[in-house]
N, C-alpha and C positions, 0 to 999 in steps of 0.2 A: 471893570479892571480888577485883576487879582492882586491882593495886597500880600504883605509878608506873612501875616498870620494864616491866611488861606493857603499859601504855599507850604508853610510848615505843617499844617494839618494834613494837606494832601500828601506830602512826602512821608509823614509818619504813617499814614494809612497804607501807602503803597510799599514802603521799604522796611518798616520797623520790625515786622515779624521775621524777615530774612536776617536782620541784624541780631534779633534775639536768638534765633537758631544758631547763628555764628557764635554768640557769647556763650551759649549753653555748651557748645562742643569744644570751646577753646580755653575758657578762663577758669576751669575748675568748679569747685562746689558753689552752687547758686545760693544767694541769700535773698529771701523773700520778706519784704517789709509789707505785712498784710494787716492793716488796722482799719478801724472805723475812721471816717473823715474827722479832721481837727483833733487828732490825738498825737501830734508830733511826728507823723510818718514822713513828711517831706524833709524835715530836718535830719532824721535818721538816715533816710535814703541818700540825701546829698552828702552827709558826713561819711558814709561808707564809700561812696564813689571818690570823695576827696582823699580818703585814706589809701585808695589804690585798688579797691575791689570793683571789677568791671562787670561781674556777673550778678548784678543787683536788679531786683524787680520790685516795683512799688505799685500795689493795687489795694483797692478798698472792697472789691467783691471778687469772688472766684467761682462763679456759676455760669457756664456758657448759656444756660437756658433763661437767664434773667435779661431784662431790658437794659440796654446801655445807651448813653447819649452819642457815643462814637463807635463806628464799626471797628476801629482800631482796638478799642477796649474788649470787644467781643472776641476778636481774633487772639489777643493776648491771653485772655482768660481760657480759651480753648487750648491754646498752646501749653500754658502752665498746668492746666488740669491733666493734660495728656502726660506731661513729664512727671508730675507728682504721682500719678497712678502707676507709672513705671517704677517699680521699687528698686531699680538698679541705680537710681540717682538719689543721693542724700541731700536733703534741703535743710538749711538753717532758716528759721522763721522768727521774726520779731514782731510783737504786737504790744500795744499799750492800752490802758484803760484810763478814764478821766471822769471827774465830776460831771455827771450827765447834763446838768443845767449849764455849766460853763461851756461844755462842748456844743450844746445846741445853740447857744447865743453866738459863739464863734462861727458856727456853721452857717447861720443865716447871713452873716456879713460876708462869708466866703462866697455864698451864692450871689449876693449883690455885686461882689467884685468881679466874678466871672462873667456875670451878665453884662456889666459895664464894659469889660474888655472886648467881648464879642460885639456888642452894640456899636462901640467906637470903630470897629473894623468892618461894619456893615454886614455882620453875620447874625444868624438867628441864635437865640439863647439855647445852649445845649442842655436840655432838661428832660426828665422822664416823668414829671408830675404835672397834673392837669392845670393847676392854678399858677403855673410859672409866669404867665403873661402879666400877672399882677406885680411882678418884680421889675417890670420894665420902666416904671415911672421914675423920672429923674427929680432930684431936689427934694426928696422926702425928709421930713423932720423926725425927731425922736418918737413923737406920738404915732406918726404914720408907720414907722418901722415896727413899733410895738404892736400895732394893730395887725400888721403883716405877719409878725411872729406868732401871735395867738390865733389868728384866723386862717392863715394860708400856708404857714410853714408845715410841711408834711412829715417831718422826721423827729418829732418829739420823743417817740418811743424807741427810736433806733438804738440808742446805747443799751437799752434794757434787754434787747434780744439779739444784738449783733453777734455776740460770741456763739450763741446756740445756732443761729441761722448761717453762720459762716465757718467758724472754726470746727464746730461739732458736725454740722450737716455735710460740709464740703471736705473736711479732712479726717473726720472720725475721732477727733480729740475732744473729750468732754472736760473742759477746764473746770467746770463747777463740781465735778466729782473728785477733784484734787484739792487738798487743803492748801490754802494760800497763806503764806506767812505775812500777815497784815503789817506787822511792825517793821519787817525788812522791806516789803513793798515790791518784791520781785521773785520770780520762780522760773526754774528751768524744767521743762518736760521733754522726755524723749519717748517717741512712739513710732514704731515702724521705721520709715525712712525720713522722719522729721525730728529735728531738735528745735524746740520752741522756747523762746525767752519771752515772758510776759512781765510787764512792769507797770507801775502806776506813773502816769505822766507827772504827777505832783512831786515826785522825787527830785532832789537837787540834780542839776545838770552834771555835776561831778560824779554823783553816784550812778546815774544812768550811763555816763561815759565809761566808768569803771566796769560796770556789769556787761555792757556791750563789748568792750575790749576783751574781757575774759571769754565771752561767748564766742566771738569770732577768732579768738586766739591771736590777737594783734595788739601789742602794747602801744602802737602808734596812733590808734584810733582817737580822734578828737571830735567832740560833738559841736557842730556849728548850727546855728539857729536860722531857719528860713521859713517863709510863708507864715509869719507871726501876725495874727490879725491886728493886734494893737500897733504894729509897726508898718503895716501895709500903706501904700500911697495910692489911694483912690478916693473918689468923691465922698464916700461915707466913713472912711477910716477914722476921721477926727471925732465921729459920733460914737465910736465903739465903747470907749471907757465911760462916756456920759450915759450911754444906753445901760451899761451894767450897773451904774449907780442909781439910775432913776427907775428901772423897771420894777414893777410890783409883781411879785411871784405869789400866786394864790396858794393858800395853805394846802388845798387838795393836790395841787401840782407838786409841792414840796413833799407831801406824804407819799405820793405815788413814786417819786424818784428815790427818796431816801429810805423807804421801807422795802424797796425792790430787792430781789435775789442778787441782782448784779452789784449794787452798791454794798450790800452787807457781806458779800463774799470777799470783797477786796479792801474795804476800809474799816478801820477800827471805830468803835462807838464814839470816841473822842473826835476823830476826823469827821465823822458824819455830823456830829453836833456843831463843829466849826463851820462846815459847809452850810448847814441849815441856818445857823445864826448869820452867816455872811449874807445870804439871800434875803433874810428877814430884815436886813438893814443895819444891824448892830455894828458891822465892821466896814460898811461900804461908804459911809458919809465922811 
Protein backbone atom coordinates (compact mmCIF):
# COMPACT_ATOMS: atom_id res chain seq x y z
CA UNK A 1 0.00 0.00 0.00
CA UNK A 2 1.39 3.38 -1.03
CA UNK A 3 1.61 5.89 1.83
CA UNK A 4 1.72 9.69 1.84
CA UNK A 5 5.52 9.94 1.84
CA UNK A 6 5.79 7.57 -1.11
CA UNK A 7 3.22 9.63 -3.02
CA UNK A 8 5.06 12.88 -2.24
CA UNK A 9 8.35 11.43 -3.45
CA UNK A 10 6.73 10.08 -6.61
CA UNK A 11 5.04 13.42 -7.36
CA UNK A 12 8.30 15.28 -6.76
CA UNK A 13 10.17 12.98 -9.11
CA UNK A 14 7.58 13.26 -11.87
CA UNK A 15 6.50 16.89 -11.64
CA UNK A 16 9.10 19.01 -9.87
CA UNK A 17 11.36 19.72 -12.84
CA UNK A 18 8.38 21.01 -14.81
CA UNK A 19 7.56 23.27 -11.87
CA UNK A 20 11.17 24.48 -11.63
CA UNK A 21 11.19 25.35 -15.32
CA UNK A 22 7.98 27.29 -14.78
CA UNK A 23 9.52 29.16 -11.82
CA UNK A 24 12.66 30.02 -13.74
CA UNK A 25 10.69 31.53 -16.62
CA UNK A 26 8.05 33.29 -14.48
CA UNK A 27 9.38 34.65 -11.20
CA UNK A 28 12.45 36.69 -12.10
CA UNK A 29 15.98 36.37 -10.77
CA UNK A 30 16.65 32.96 -9.20
CA UNK A 31 18.16 32.61 -5.74
CA UNK A 32 20.27 29.54 -5.10
CA UNK A 33 20.85 28.43 -1.51
CA UNK A 34 23.88 26.24 -2.16
CA UNK A 35 25.56 25.09 1.05
CA UNK A 36 27.09 22.05 2.66
CA UNK A 37 24.53 20.17 4.79
CA UNK A 38 23.79 21.41 8.33
CA UNK A 39 24.90 24.99 7.81
CA UNK A 40 21.50 26.66 8.06
CA UNK A 41 20.46 26.28 4.44
CA UNK A 42 16.95 24.99 5.17
CA UNK A 43 16.21 28.03 7.35
CA UNK A 44 17.48 30.45 4.72
CA UNK A 45 15.55 28.80 1.88
CA UNK A 46 12.32 28.67 3.92
CA UNK A 47 12.77 32.30 4.97
CA UNK A 48 13.23 33.45 1.37
CA UNK A 49 10.06 31.65 0.32
CA UNK A 50 8.20 33.10 3.30
CA UNK A 51 9.30 36.58 2.23
CA UNK A 52 7.68 36.02 -1.15
CA UNK A 53 10.52 34.79 -3.33
CA UNK A 54 9.21 31.92 -5.44
CA UNK A 55 12.30 31.32 -7.58
CA UNK A 56 14.35 29.73 -4.76
CA UNK A 57 16.43 26.57 -5.16
CA UNK A 58 17.98 24.68 -2.24
CA UNK A 59 20.79 22.21 -3.01
CA UNK A 60 23.89 20.73 -1.36
CA UNK A 61 25.58 19.46 -4.53
CA UNK A 62 25.67 20.80 -8.06
CA UNK A 63 27.36 18.17 -10.21
CA UNK A 64 25.17 16.02 -12.50
CA UNK A 65 27.90 13.37 -12.61
CA UNK A 66 27.82 12.68 -8.87
CA UNK A 67 25.76 9.95 -7.24
CA UNK A 68 22.49 11.11 -5.65
CA UNK A 69 20.03 9.24 -3.42
CA UNK A 70 17.04 10.50 -5.47
CA UNK A 71 16.58 10.77 -9.23
CA UNK A 72 14.86 14.09 -8.52
CA UNK A 73 18.13 15.50 -7.19
CA UNK A 74 19.97 14.38 -10.31
CA UNK A 75 17.40 16.07 -12.54
CA UNK A 76 17.43 19.29 -10.51
CA UNK A 77 21.22 19.44 -10.60
CA UNK A 78 21.29 18.98 -14.36
CA UNK A 79 18.63 21.66 -14.78
CA UNK A 80 20.40 24.21 -12.58
CA UNK A 81 23.79 23.50 -14.16
CA UNK A 82 22.31 24.14 -17.58
CA UNK A 83 20.83 27.45 -16.46
CA UNK A 84 23.97 28.62 -14.64
CA UNK A 85 26.13 27.84 -17.64
CA UNK A 86 23.76 29.96 -19.71
CA UNK A 87 25.22 33.38 -18.89
CA UNK A 88 21.96 35.09 -19.86
CA UNK A 89 20.57 34.34 -16.39
CA UNK A 90 21.89 36.19 -13.32
CA UNK A 91 21.89 34.11 -10.14
CA UNK A 92 22.07 35.20 -6.53
CA UNK A 93 23.79 32.51 -4.45
CA UNK A 94 23.94 32.20 -0.66
CA UNK A 95 26.27 29.87 1.22
CA UNK A 96 27.38 29.53 4.85
CA UNK A 97 30.34 28.03 6.67
CA UNK A 98 30.33 26.51 10.15
CA UNK A 99 32.60 25.06 12.81
CA UNK A 100 33.34 21.70 11.12
CA UNK A 101 33.04 19.59 14.27
CA UNK A 102 29.66 21.09 15.19
CA UNK A 103 28.51 20.57 11.60
CA UNK A 104 29.59 16.93 11.55
CA UNK A 105 27.84 16.11 14.81
CA UNK A 106 24.65 17.79 13.64
CA UNK A 107 24.90 15.91 10.35
CA UNK A 108 25.04 12.43 11.87
CA UNK A 109 21.83 13.17 13.78
CA UNK A 110 20.27 14.42 10.55
CA UNK A 111 21.13 11.09 8.92
CA UNK A 112 19.56 9.24 11.85
CA UNK A 113 16.43 11.39 11.54
CA UNK A 114 16.03 10.84 7.80
CA UNK A 115 16.65 7.13 8.27
CA UNK A 116 13.93 6.92 10.90
CA UNK A 117 11.44 8.86 8.77
CA UNK A 118 11.90 6.54 5.82
CA UNK A 119 11.93 3.38 7.95
CA UNK A 120 8.65 4.36 9.60
CA UNK A 121 7.11 4.71 6.14
CA UNK A 122 8.38 1.34 4.96
CA UNK A 123 10.97 2.83 2.63
CA UNK A 124 14.66 2.11 2.19
CA UNK A 125 17.14 4.56 3.72
CA UNK A 126 18.15 6.95 0.88
CA UNK A 127 21.91 6.89 1.18
CA UNK A 128 24.96 6.86 -1.07
CA UNK A 129 27.51 5.48 1.42
CA UNK A 130 28.25 1.80 1.92
CA UNK A 131 27.91 1.54 5.71
CA UNK A 132 24.49 3.21 5.84
CA UNK A 133 22.88 -0.06 6.95
CA UNK A 134 24.55 0.42 10.34
CA UNK A 135 22.32 3.46 10.92
CA UNK A 136 19.21 1.27 10.86
CA UNK A 137 19.48 0.08 14.44
CA UNK A 138 16.81 1.46 16.75
CA UNK A 139 17.22 2.48 20.37
CA UNK A 140 20.93 3.28 20.30
CA UNK A 141 22.48 4.92 23.34
CA UNK A 142 25.12 7.68 23.42
CA UNK A 143 28.01 5.22 23.35
CA UNK A 144 26.62 3.42 20.31
CA UNK A 145 26.02 6.67 18.42
CA UNK A 146 29.56 7.77 19.28
CA UNK A 147 30.90 4.49 17.89
CA UNK A 148 28.82 5.06 14.77
CA UNK A 149 30.20 8.58 14.45
CA UNK A 150 33.86 7.58 14.72
CA UNK A 151 33.71 4.30 12.80
CA UNK A 152 31.01 4.63 10.14
CA UNK A 153 30.14 8.29 9.58
CA UNK A 154 31.72 9.00 6.15
CA UNK A 155 31.69 12.79 5.99
CA UNK A 156 34.23 13.97 8.56
CA UNK A 157 36.33 15.75 5.93
CA UNK A 158 33.41 17.18 3.97
CA UNK A 159 33.60 20.71 5.48
CA UNK A 160 37.30 20.93 4.67
CA UNK A 161 36.90 20.43 0.92
CA UNK A 162 33.25 21.32 0.21
CA UNK A 163 33.94 24.84 -1.07
CA UNK A 164 36.68 23.69 -3.44
CA UNK A 165 34.73 20.64 -4.60
CA UNK A 166 31.51 22.57 -5.14
CA UNK A 167 31.83 26.34 -5.43
CA UNK A 168 35.24 26.34 -7.16
CA UNK A 169 34.91 23.22 -9.31
CA UNK A 170 31.27 23.67 -10.32
CA UNK A 171 31.01 27.46 -10.50
CA UNK A 172 34.59 28.58 -11.06
CA UNK A 173 34.60 30.83 -7.98
CA UNK A 174 37.71 30.37 -5.82
CA UNK A 175 36.57 31.68 -2.45
CA UNK A 176 39.93 30.94 -0.86
CA UNK A 177 41.63 33.33 -3.26
CA UNK A 178 39.53 36.20 -1.84
CA UNK A 179 40.40 37.75 1.48
CA UNK A 180 37.59 37.07 3.92
CA UNK A 181 36.86 39.76 6.56
CA UNK A 182 36.93 37.45 9.58
CA UNK A 183 35.79 40.09 12.07
CA UNK A 184 32.74 40.99 9.96
CA UNK A 185 31.97 37.37 9.12
CA UNK A 186 30.46 37.86 5.67
CA UNK A 187 31.57 38.67 2.13
CA UNK A 188 29.88 39.37 -1.19
CA UNK A 189 31.58 38.17 -4.39
CA UNK A 190 30.45 38.95 -7.93
CA UNK A 191 31.77 36.88 -10.81
CA UNK A 192 30.28 36.41 -14.26
CA UNK A 193 26.54 35.80 -13.83
CA UNK A 194 26.71 35.01 -10.10
CA UNK A 195 26.44 37.26 -7.06
CA UNK A 196 27.52 35.23 -4.03
CA UNK A 197 27.02 35.99 -0.34
CA UNK A 198 29.07 33.86 2.05
CA UNK A 199 28.58 34.09 5.81
CA UNK A 200 29.62 32.37 9.00
CA UNK A 201 26.70 30.50 10.49
CA UNK A 202 27.86 31.57 13.96
CA UNK A 203 26.88 35.19 13.24
CA UNK A 204 23.84 36.37 15.15
CA UNK A 205 20.52 35.75 13.43
CA UNK A 206 19.93 39.51 13.31
CA UNK A 207 23.18 40.11 11.43
CA UNK A 208 22.55 37.25 9.00
CA UNK A 209 19.05 38.60 8.46
CA UNK A 210 20.42 42.10 7.81
CA UNK A 211 23.00 40.90 5.29
CA UNK A 212 20.60 38.65 3.40
CA UNK A 213 18.03 41.47 3.26
CA UNK A 214 20.66 43.75 1.68
CA UNK A 215 21.81 41.03 -0.67
CA UNK A 216 18.34 40.28 -2.04
CA UNK A 217 17.33 43.96 -1.81
CA UNK A 218 14.26 43.30 0.28
CA UNK A 219 13.85 44.94 3.69
CA UNK A 220 10.97 42.61 4.55
CA UNK A 221 13.22 39.55 4.82
CA UNK A 222 12.98 37.84 8.20
CA UNK A 223 15.02 34.80 9.15
CA UNK A 224 12.98 31.90 10.49
CA UNK A 225 14.68 28.83 11.90
CA UNK A 226 13.83 25.34 10.67
CA UNK A 227 15.46 21.89 10.61
CA UNK A 228 17.32 22.70 13.85
CA UNK A 229 18.86 19.48 15.16
CA UNK A 230 18.45 20.40 18.83
CA UNK A 231 14.73 21.06 18.26
CA UNK A 232 13.87 18.12 16.02
CA UNK A 233 11.29 15.66 17.29
CA UNK A 234 12.52 12.16 16.53
CA UNK A 235 13.72 9.29 18.67
CA UNK A 236 17.34 10.49 18.99
CA UNK A 237 16.76 14.24 19.27
CA UNK A 238 16.82 14.17 23.07
CA UNK A 239 20.35 12.73 22.89
CA UNK A 240 21.80 15.48 20.70
CA UNK A 241 22.81 17.94 23.43
CA UNK A 242 23.97 15.09 25.67
CA UNK A 243 26.05 13.74 22.78
CA UNK A 244 27.77 17.13 22.36
CA UNK A 245 28.56 17.28 26.06
CA UNK A 246 29.89 13.78 26.41
CA UNK A 247 31.76 13.10 23.20
CA UNK A 248 35.54 12.94 23.54
CA UNK A 249 37.25 14.61 20.59
CA UNK A 250 40.75 13.22 19.94
CA UNK A 251 43.50 15.83 19.78
CA UNK A 252 44.55 14.77 16.29
CA UNK A 253 40.96 15.32 15.10
CA UNK A 254 40.90 18.78 16.66
CA UNK A 255 44.23 19.58 15.05
CA UNK A 256 43.12 18.39 11.65
CA UNK A 257 39.98 20.49 11.73
CA UNK A 258 41.29 23.68 13.31
CA UNK A 259 44.60 23.85 11.47
CA UNK A 260 42.82 23.39 8.12
CA UNK A 261 42.81 25.95 5.33
CA UNK A 262 39.04 26.07 5.62
CA UNK A 263 38.84 27.06 9.28
CA UNK A 264 41.75 29.48 9.18
CA UNK A 265 40.37 31.30 6.16
CA UNK A 266 37.08 32.19 7.85
CA UNK A 267 37.70 32.31 11.59
CA UNK A 268 39.86 34.52 13.77
CA UNK A 269 42.52 33.03 16.03
CA UNK A 270 40.31 33.83 19.01
CA UNK A 271 37.29 32.10 17.47
CA UNK A 272 39.38 29.01 16.69
CA UNK A 273 40.66 28.92 20.25
CA UNK A 274 37.11 29.18 21.60
CA UNK A 275 35.95 26.33 19.37
CA UNK A 276 38.93 24.21 20.33
CA UNK A 277 38.38 24.84 24.06
CA UNK A 278 34.69 24.06 23.74
CA UNK A 279 35.33 20.60 22.34
CA UNK A 280 38.10 19.98 24.83
CA UNK A 281 35.43 20.26 27.49
CA UNK A 282 36.16 23.58 29.16
CA UNK A 283 32.82 25.13 28.12
CA UNK A 284 30.60 22.08 27.61
CA UNK A 285 30.01 20.92 31.16
